[in-house]
LUMBADO-794066 format. One record per residue (C-alpha): residue in three letters; x, y, z. Coordinates in steps of 0.5 Angstrom, whole numbers, plus 2048, in hexadecimal, padded with zeros to 3 digits. Example, Ala and Ser with C-alpha at 12.3 -4.5 7.8 and 13.67 -1.06 7.14 Angstrom:
BEGIN
  code    X    Y    Z
   Ala  819  7F7  810
   Ser  81B  7FE  80E
***
This chain:
BEGIN
  code    X    Y    Z
   Met  800  800  800
   Gln  806  805  802
   Asn  809  804  7FB
   Asn  803  805  7F7
   Phe  802  80B  7FB
   Lys  809  80E  7F9
   Ser  809  80C  7F2
   Lys  802  810  7F1
   Cys  806  816  7F5
   Ser  80C  815  7F0
   Leu  808  815  7EA
   Ala  804  81B  7EC
   Val  80A  81F  7ED
   Val  80D  81D  7E7
   Phe  806  81F  7E3
   Ile  806  826  7E7
   Leu  80D  827  7E5
   Ile  80C  825  7DE
   Ile  806  82A  7DD
   Ile  80A  830  7E1
   Gly  80F  82F  7DB
   Leu  80B  82F  7D6
   Phe  807  835  7D8
   Tyr  80E  839  7D9
   Leu  810  837  7D2
   Leu  80A  838  7CF
   Asn  809  83F  7D2
   Ser  810  842  7D2
   Lys  811  848  7CF
   Thr  818  845  7CC
   Pro  815  83E  7CA
   Phe  81B  839  7CB
   Phe  81A  835  7C5
   Ser  819  83B  7C0
   Ala  81E  83E  7BC
   Ala  81A  843  7B9
   Pro  81D  84A  7B8
   Thr  81B  851  7BB
   Lys  819  855  7B5
   Val  81C  85C  7B6
   Phe  81B  863  7B2
   Thr  81E  863  7AB
   Pro  822  869  7AA
   Glu  820  86D  7A4
   Asn  826  86D  7A0
   Tyr  826  865  79F
   Pro  822  863  799
   Ala  81B  862  799
   Gly  819  85B  79C
   Thr  81F  85A  7A0
   Thr  81E  857  7A6
   Val  822  858  7AD
   Ser  822  852  7B2
   Leu  825  851  7B9
   Tyr  826  84B  7BC
   Lys  828  848  7C3
   Asn  82C  843  7C1
   Thr  830  842  7BA
   Pro  82B  843  7B4
   Pro  828  83D  7B0
   Gly  82E  83C  7AA
   Phe  834  83F  7AE
   Pro  839  839  7AE
   Arg  83A  838  7B5
   Glu  840  834  7B5
   Ile  844  83B  7B3
   Ile  843  83D  7BA
   Ser  849  83A  7BE
   Glu  847  83D  7C5
   Asn  841  83B  7C9
   Lys  83F  842  7CB
   Glu  838  846  7CC
   Leu  837  84A  7C6
   Asn  837  851  7C6
   Tyr  833  852  7C0
   Ser  830  84E  7BB
   Gly  82C  850  7B5
   Thr  82B  850  7AD
   Val  829  854  7A8
   Gln  825  851  7A2
   Ala  825  855  79B
   Pro  81F  855  797
   Asp  824  851  792
   Gly  825  84B  796
   Gly  82C  84D  799
   Thr  82D  84C  7A0
   Gln  832  84F  7A5
   Ile  833  84C  7AC
   Thr  836  850  7B1
   Val  838  84C  7B8
   Ser  83D  84F  7BD
   Tyr  83F  84D  7C4
   Ile  844  850  7C9
   Ser  84A  84B  7CA
   Asp  84F  84B  7D0
   Lys  855  84A  7CB
   Asn  859  84F  7C8
   Ile  859  851  7C1
   Pro  860  84D  7BF
   Glu  85D  847  7C2
   Leu  856  847  7BF
   Val  85A  848  7B8
   Lys  85E  842  7B9
   Met  858  83E  7BB
   Tyr  854  840  7B5
   Lys  859  83F  7B0
   Ile  85A  838  7B3
   Ser  852  836  7B4
   Leu  850  839  7AD
   Pro  854  835  7A8
   Lys  852  82F  7AD
   Asn  84A  830  7AB
   Gly  84C  831  7A3
   Trp  84D  839  7A3
   Thr  852  83C  79F
   Ile  855  842  7A2
   Ser  856  847  79D
   Glu  859  84D  7A1
   Ser  85A  84F  7A8
   Ala  85D  856  7AB
   Val  85F  856  7B2
   Glu  860  85D  7B6
   Asp  861  85F  7BD
   Lys  859  860  7BF
   Val  856  85C  7B9
   Ala  857  856  7B4
   Thr  853  854  7AE
   Ile  853  84D  7AB
   Ser  84F  84C  7A4
   Ala  84D  845  7A2
   Phe  849  841  79D
   Lys  846  83A  79C
   Thr  843  839  795
   Ile  83E  83F  795
   Glu  83E  841  79C
   Arg  842  847  79F
   Leu  844  848  7A6
   Ile  848  84E  7A9
   Ile  84A  84D  7B0
   Thr  84C  854  7B4
   Thr  84F  854  7BA
   Ala  84F  85B  7BE
   Thr  851  85D  7C5
   Ala  84B  85E  7C9
   Glu  84D  863  7CF
   Asp  84D  85F  7D6
   Lys  849  859  7D3
   Gly  84E  855  7CF
   Thr  84E  854  7C7
   Met  848  855  7C3
   Val  847  850  7BE
   Thr  843  851  7B8
   Phe  841  84C  7B2
   Gln  83E  84F  7AC
   Tyr  83B  849  7A8
   Glu  838  849  7A1
   Lys  836  844  79C
***
């Protein structure tokens, strides 16, 4: 009798937790499973039909394997032109310095099929340009005052 009561109580607790979890997921302002963008105002100087969208995580179509660090994104957005062209921009703050980041991406990009076409390194900024078939990528690193190094990816396909 005691075991039957315990198993009914356990089942009731599990059921209540499932209901609470479903309620949270369905009523959350930023749905857990949604990759839906936040639409933003498109500036007038963009061609008619251009769509600008912001994302919490990396946007759909962004080659996630090119980001070599697991950091919270500082910015993530797309600009979709009426002709179908898309530019995706993603950035984050790194703890590494500019020479370390340049070295890291010069090693990791070719391992993922990218060809580095040029790179430039200065004291407070560096850029790496790369391509892969019809895809183009520009990585910019810049010193962010008292925060670390800002790493920005501009990806076009």
